[in-house]
Every structure is written in structure tokens, then in C-alpha cells.
N, CA, C and O atoms as CSV, one atom per row, in Angstrom:
chain,resi,resn,atom,element,x,y,z
A,1,MET,N,N,13.287,-2.660,-75.765
A,1,MET,CA,C,12.587,-2.067,-74.645
A,1,MET,C,C,13.308,-0.772,-74.248
A,1,MET,O,O,14.535,-0.758,-74.146
A,2,PRO,N,N,12.568,0.303,-74.025
A,2,PRO,CA,C,13.210,1.574,-73.676
A,2,PRO,C,C,13.785,1.555,-72.249
A,2,PRO,O,O,13.302,0.852,-71.361
A,3,VAL,N,N,14.795,2.330,-72.087
A,3,VAL,CA,C,15.439,2.459,-70.776
A,3,VAL,C,C,14.657,3.467,-69.942
A,3,VAL,O,O,14.249,4.519,-70.435
A,4,VAL,N,N,14.455,3.129,-68.668
A,4,VAL,CA,C,13.744,4.001,-67.738
A,4,VAL,C,C,14.745,4.548,-66.724
A,4,VAL,O,O,15.481,3.786,-66.097
A,5,ALA,N,N,14.769,5.852,-66.568
A,5,ALA,CA,C,15.662,6.500,-65.605
A,5,ALA,C,C,14.863,6.891,-64.371
A,5,ALA,O,O,13.811,7.522,-64.471
A,6,SER,N,N,15.375,6.511,-63.210
A,6,SER,CA,C,14.713,6.915,-61.966
A,6,SER,C,C,15.741,7.562,-61.039
A,6,SER,O,O,16.826,7.031,-60.803
A,7,ASN,N,N,15.357,8.725,-60.528
A,7,ASN,CA,C,16.254,9.477,-59.645
A,7,ASN,C,C,16.552,8.707,-58.377
A,7,ASN,O,O,15.652,8.137,-57.760
A,8,LYS,N,N,17.815,8.691,-57.991
A,8,LYS,CA,C,18.227,8.049,-56.749
A,8,LYS,C,C,18.747,9.080,-55.750
A,8,LYS,O,O,19.214,8.722,-54.668
A,9,GLY,N,N,18.667,10.348,-56.110
A,9,GLY,CA,C,19.090,11.395,-55.184
A,9,GLY,C,C,20.221,12.234,-55.739
A,9,GLY,O,O,20.783,11.954,-56.798
A,10,THR,N,N,20.528,13.262,-54.993
A,10,THR,CA,C,21.579,14.198,-55.362
A,10,THR,C,C,22.549,14.311,-54.202
A,10,THR,O,O,22.152,14.304,-53.036
A,11,VAL,N,N,23.822,14.416,-54.536
A,11,VAL,CA,C,24.876,14.555,-53.537
A,11,VAL,C,C,25.661,15.836,-53.848
A,11,VAL,O,O,26.036,16.082,-54.994
A,12,MET,N,N,25.899,16.639,-52.816
A,12,MET,CA,C,26.756,17.812,-52.952
A,12,MET,C,C,28.153,17.401,-52.494
A,12,MET,O,O,28.328,16.904,-51.382
A,13,VAL,N,N,29.136,17.610,-53.350
A,13,VAL,CA,C,30.518,17.266,-53.032
A,13,VAL,C,C,31.334,18.555,-53.018
A,13,VAL,O,O,31.361,19.294,-54.002
A,14,VAL,N,N,31.993,18.813,-51.905
A,14,VAL,CA,C,32.808,20.021,-51.795
A,14,VAL,C,C,34.282,19.635,-51.695
A,14,VAL,O,O,34.637,18.642,-51.059
A,15,THR,N,N,35.117,20.423,-52.324
A,15,THR,CA,C,36.569,20.259,-52.253
A,15,THR,C,C,37.112,21.452,-51.498
A,15,THR,O,O,36.750,22.595,-51.777
A,16,PHE,N,N,37.992,21.178,-50.530
A,16,PHE,CA,C,38.563,22.253,-49.723
A,16,PHE,C,C,40.038,21.975,-49.475
A,16,PHE,O,O,40.494,20.834,-49.552
A,17,GLN,N,N,40.768,23.033,-49.178
A,17,GLN,CA,C,42.205,22.919,-48.956
A,17,GLN,C,C,42.489,22.805,-47.466
A,17,GLN,O,O,42.061,23.646,-46.675
A,18,THR,N,N,43.223,21.746,-47.087
A,18,THR,CA,C,43.520,21.510,-45.673
A,18,THR,C,C,44.934,21.930,-45.295
A,18,THR,O,O,45.316,21.851,-44.128
A,19,GLY,N,N,45.694,22.368,-46.257
A,19,GLY,CA,C,47.071,22.798,-45.976
A,19,GLY,C,C,47.909,22.680,-47.222
A,19,GLY,O,O,47.402,22.702,-48.344
A,20,LEU,N,N,49.225,22.553,-47.001
A,20,LEU,CA,C,50.173,22.424,-48.103
A,20,LEU,C,C,51.017,21.175,-47.894
A,20,LEU,O,O,51.288,20.773,-46.762
A,21,THR,N,N,51.431,20.565,-49.011
A,21,THR,CA,C,52.338,19.433,-48.935
A,21,THR,C,C,53.745,19.957,-48.669
A,21,THR,O,O,53.973,21.166,-48.649
A,22,GLU,N,N,54.683,19.037,-48.464
A,22,GLU,CA,C,56.079,19.435,-48.238
A,22,GLU,C,C,56.660,20.157,-49.442
A,22,GLU,O,O,57.585,20.956,-49.302
A,23,GLN,N,N,56.118,19.877,-50.631
A,23,GLN,CA,C,56.582,20.524,-51.855
A,23,GLN,C,C,55.895,21.864,-52.090
A,23,GLN,O,O,56.242,22.574,-53.034
A,24,GLY,N,N,54.945,22.216,-51.266
A,24,GLY,CA,C,54.246,23.488,-51.390
A,24,GLY,C,C,52.966,23.436,-52.208
A,24,GLY,O,O,52.335,24.468,-52.435
A,25,SER,N,N,52.577,22.250,-52.653
A,25,SER,CA,C,51.329,22.111,-53.405
A,25,SER,C,C,50.150,22.081,-52.435
A,25,SER,O,O,50.304,21.673,-51.284
A,26,PRO,N,N,48.981,22.510,-52.891
A,26,PRO,CA,C,47.810,22.457,-52.013
A,26,PRO,C,C,47.426,21.018,-51.665
A,26,PRO,O,O,47.447,20.133,-52.520
A,27,LYS,N,N,47.083,20.807,-50.427
A,27,LYS,CA,C,46.586,19.513,-49.958
A,27,LYS,C,C,45.069,19.618,-49.926
A,27,LYS,O,O,44.510,20.385,-49.142
A,28,LEU,N,N,44.395,18.836,-50.793
A,28,LEU,CA,C,42.948,18.947,-50.952
A,28,LEU,C,C,42.230,17.757,-50.338
A,28,LEU,O,O,42.744,16.639,-50.332
A,29,SER,N,N,41.050,18.010,-49.828
A,29,SER,CA,C,40.158,16.972,-49.317
A,29,SER,C,C,38.767,17.204,-49.881
A,29,SER,O,O,38.434,18.310,-50.307
A,30,GLN,N,N,37.957,16.153,-49.880
A,30,GLN,CA,C,36.570,16.260,-50.340
A,30,GLN,C,C,35.640,15.734,-49.262
A,30,GLN,O,O,35.989,14.851,-48.478
A,31,ARG,N,N,34.467,16.295,-49.250
A,31,ARG,CA,C,33.415,15.837,-48.342
A,31,ARG,C,C,32.116,15.776,-49.133
A,31,ARG,O,O,31.815,16.673,-49.919
A,32,SER,N,N,31.352,14.715,-48.919
A,32,SER,CA,C,30.076,14.529,-49.602
A,32,SER,C,C,28.930,14.771,-48.636
A,32,SER,O,O,28.979,14.369,-47.474
A,33,PHE,N,N,27.906,15.429,-49.134
A,33,PHE,CA,C,26.689,15.695,-48.372
A,33,PHE,C,C,25.522,15.088,-49.148
A,33,PHE,O,O,25.046,15.685,-50.114
A,34,PRO,N,N,25.051,13.896,-48.730
A,34,PRO,CA,C,23.954,13.239,-49.446
A,34,PRO,C,C,22.599,13.842,-49.086
A,34,PRO,O,O,22.499,14.757,-48.268
A,35,ASN,N,N,21.586,13.317,-49.705
A,35,ASN,CA,C,20.192,13.673,-49.434
A,35,ASN,C,C,19.834,15.104,-49.802
A,35,ASN,O,O,18.968,15.711,-49.172
A,36,VAL,N,N,20.493,15.644,-50.816
A,36,VAL,CA,C,20.121,16.958,-51.342
A,36,VAL,C,C,18.896,16.751,-52.222
A,36,VAL,O,O,18.859,15.814,-53.019
A,37,LYS,N,N,17.907,17.604,-52.090
A,37,LYS,CA,C,16.715,17.481,-52.934
A,37,LYS,C,C,17.106,17.625,-54.395
A,37,LYS,O,O,17.825,18.551,-54.772
A,38,SER,N,N,16.628,16.705,-55.206
A,38,SER,CA,C,16.962,16.769,-56.627
A,38,SER,C,C,16.322,17.981,-57.297
A,38,SER,O,O,16.754,18.394,-58.374
A,39,SER,N,N,15.305,18.547,-56.675
A,39,SER,CA,C,14.652,19.735,-57.238
A,39,SER,C,C,15.343,21.037,-56.823
A,39,SER,O,O,14.944,22.114,-57.266
A,40,ALA,N,N,16.381,20.948,-55.972
A,40,ALA,CA,C,17.081,22.156,-55.522
A,40,ALA,C,C,17.796,22.812,-56.709
A,40,ALA,O,O,18.377,22.133,-57.556
A,41,ALA,N,N,17.738,24.133,-56.749
A,41,ALA,CA,C,18.407,24.879,-57.817
A,41,ALA,C,C,19.923,24.808,-57.631
A,41,ALA,O,O,20.421,24.747,-56.507
A,42,ASP,N,N,20.640,24.818,-58.743
A,42,ASP,CA,C,22.098,24.775,-58.687
A,42,ASP,C,C,22.662,25.912,-57.834
A,42,ASP,O,O,23.590,25.706,-57.052
A,43,GLN,N,N,22.105,27.093,-57.987
A,43,GLN,CA,C,22.578,28.249,-57.219
A,43,GLN,C,C,22.383,28.022,-55.719
A,43,GLN,O,O,23.235,28.403,-54.916
A,44,ASP,N,N,21.272,27.406,-55.346
A,44,ASP,CA,C,21.007,27.128,-53.928
A,44,ASP,C,C,22.004,26.125,-53.356
A,44,ASP,O,O,22.473,26.287,-52.230
A,45,VAL,N,N,22.327,25.095,-54.124
A,45,VAL,CA,C,23.314,24.106,-53.678
A,45,VAL,C,C,24.660,24.790,-53.480
A,45,VAL,O,O,25.332,24.567,-52.473
A,46,TYR,N,N,25.048,25.609,-54.424
A,46,TYR,CA,C,26.317,26.340,-54.332
A,46,TYR,C,C,26.320,27.283,-53.127
A,46,TYR,O,O,27.303,27.345,-52.388
A,47,ASP,N,N,25.234,28.008,-52.931
A,47,ASP,CA,C,25.149,28.956,-51.809
A,47,ASP,C,C,25.248,28.249,-50.464
A,47,ASP,O,O,25.855,28.783,-49.535
A,48,VAL,N,N,24.670,27.073,-50.342
A,48,VAL,CA,C,24.768,26.305,-49.098
A,48,VAL,C,C,26.215,25.904,-48.842
A,48,VAL,O,O,26.698,26.016,-47.715
A,49,ALA,N,N,26.905,25.443,-49.865
A,49,ALA,CA,C,28.311,25.058,-49.704
A,49,ALA,C,C,29.160,26.255,-49.280
A,49,ALA,O,O,30.005,26.136,-48.393
A,50,VAL,N,N,28.939,27.391,-49.906
A,50,VAL,CA,C,29.697,28.604,-49.552
A,50,VAL,C,C,29.402,29.012,-48.113
A,50,VAL,O,O,30.314,29.394,-47.381
A,51,ALA,N,N,28.153,28.936,-47.703
A,51,ALA,CA,C,27.785,29.301,-46.328
A,51,ALA,C,C,28.411,28.343,-45.317
A,51,ALA,O,O,28.937,28.781,-44.294
A,52,LEU,N,N,28.356,27.038,-45.597
A,52,LEU,CA,C,28.943,26.048,-44.682
A,52,LEU,C,C,30.443,26.236,-44.529
A,52,LEU,O,O,30.974,26.222,-43.418
A,53,TYR,N,N,31.111,26.411,-45.643
A,53,TYR,CA,C,32.567,26.528,-45.575
A,53,TYR,C,C,33.027,27.919,-45.192
A,53,TYR,O,O,34.212,28.123,-44.932
A,54,GLY,N,N,32.129,28.872,-45.150
A,54,GLY,CA,C,32.448,30.175,-44.571
A,54,GLY,C,C,32.610,30.072,-43.063
A,54,GLY,O,O,33.210,30.949,-42.440
A,55,LEU,N,N,32.078,29.001,-42.469
A,55,LEU,CA,C,32.189,28.769,-41.031
A,55,LEU,C,C,33.396,27.897,-40.681
A,55,LEU,O,O,33.689,27.694,-39.502
A,56,GLN,N,N,34.089,27.389,-41.681
A,56,GLN,CA,C,35.223,26.497,-41.461
A,56,GLN,C,C,36.547,27.253,-41.540
A,56,GLN,O,O,36.608,28.394,-41.997
A,57,ASN,N,N,37.597,26.589,-41.085
A,57,ASN,CA,C,38.938,27.162,-41.178
A,57,ASN,C,C,39.589,26.882,-42.519
A,57,ASN,O,O,40.627,27.463,-42.835
A,58,TYR,N,N,38.992,25.996,-43.318
A,58,TYR,CA,C,39.581,25.603,-44.592
A,58,TYR,C,C,38.895,26.333,-45.747
A,58,TYR,O,O,37.670,26.448,-45.776
A,59,PRO,N,N,39.693,26.827,-46.698
A,59,PRO,CA,C,39.086,27.524,-47.846
A,59,PRO,C,C,38.413,26.544,-48.812
A,59,PRO,O,O,38.925,25.458,-49.082
A,60,LEU,N,N,37.277,26.953,-49.312
A,60,LEU,CA,C,36.507,26.171,-50.279
A,60,LEU,C,C,37.167,26.307,-51.650
A,60,LEU,O,O,37.441,27.416,-52.107
A,61,ILE,N,N,37.417,25.178,-52.297
A,61,ILE,CA,C,38.053,25.175,-53.615
A,61,ILE,C,C,37.031,24.946,-54.726
A,61,ILE,O,O,37.103,25.576,-55.781
A,62,GLY,N,N,36.085,24.047,-54.486
A,62,GLY,CA,C,35.109,23.751,-55.532
A,62,GLY,C,C,33.874,23.062,-54.989
A,62,GLY,O,O,33.892,22.463,-53.913
A,63,VAL,N,N,32.795,23.162,-55.762
A,63,VAL,CA,C,31.517,22.533,-55.405
A,63,VAL,C,C,31.053,21.731,-56.618
A,63,VAL,O,O,31.058,22.225,-57.746
A,64,ARG,N,N,30.653,20.490,-56.366
A,64,ARG,CA,C,30.142,19.635,-57.436
A,64,ARG,C,C,28.797,19.066,-57.012
A,64,ARG,O,O,28.565,18.759,-55.843
A,65,ARG,N,N,27.935,18.938,-57.980
A,65,ARG,CA,C,26.611,18.340,-57.736
A,65,ARG,C,C,26.559,17.034,-58.521
A,65,ARG,O,O,26.714,17.022,-59.742
A,66,ASP,N,N,26.338,15.932,-57.801
A,66,ASP,CA,C,26.219,14.628,-58.442
A,66,ASP,C,C,24.764,14.180,-58.390
A,66,ASP,O,O,24.236,13.890,-57.317
A,67,ASN,N,N,24.122,14.124,-59.547
A,67,ASN,CA,C,22.758,13.612,-59.648
A,67,ASN,C,C,22.855,12.126,-59.967
A,67,ASN,O,O,23.408,11.741,-60.997
A,68,ARG,N,N,22.323,11.304,-59.091
A,68,ARG,CA,C,22.419,9.859,-59.278
A,68,ARG,C,C,21.112,9.324,-59.835
A,68,ARG,O,O,20.024,9.639,-59.352
A,69,VAL,N,N,21.256,8.492,-60.882
A,69,VAL,CA,C,20.097,7.970,-61.592
A,69,VAL,C,C,20.311,6.478,-61.839
A,69,VAL,O,O,21.381,6.062,-62.282
A,70,ASP,N,N,19.284,5.677,-61.549
A,70,ASP,CA,C,19.303,4.255,-61.902
A,70,ASP,C,C,18.675,4.105,-63.285
A,70,ASP,O,O,17.643,4.706,-63.584
A,71,LEU,N,N,19.319,3.290,-64.121
A,71,LEU,CA,C,18.795,3.003,-65.461
A,71,LEU,C,C,18.368,1.545,-65.500
A,71,LEU,O,O,19.149,0.648,-65.182
A,72,THR,N,N,17.109,1.316,-65.898
A,72,THR,CA,C,16.579,-0.043,-66.000
A,72,THR,C,C,15.762,-0.180,-67.278
A,72,THR,O,O,15.398,0.809,-67.913
A,73,GLU,N,N,15.487,-1.416,-67.634
A,73,GLU,CA,C,14.635,-1.658,-68.805
A,73,GLU,C,C,13.213,-1.845,-68.362
A,73,GLU,O,O,12.331,-2.061,-69.194
């Protein structure tokens, strides 16, 4: 029986720097933003993250898009 994939949504995950450790390494944190439209363009997701973190005191380090899919028979 073939496997059927069904979209369960998209999550935008951003990584940002909250400071430095005692050793001087960057201290990183992540935040997830669920309910992103799966039809949203990658550039649009990235632009939203840049705009949001442009309003924050913490520098944006990275943006990840997680597309979640359920696989069933």
C-alpha cells in the first residue's frame, strides 16, 4: 500500500544570540513560531523573521523552516 503524506503545518524557528558565556562563546536561544502557512514562500518566511528580530535587542543568527508531514498508509 502506498504511503500518503498529509501536511500538518509549518513552523518558523529562529536562533538568536542572548549574550556570551563566561568563556566568551555566544549564548544562543531558539524560538518557534507555529501556524505558518505551508504555501508561504521561503523568502517571505525569512523576511518576517528578519523584521521581527529587527525590533528585538538580540541579534538574529539563523532562520529555519520546519515543514511537518504525517505519513500514513
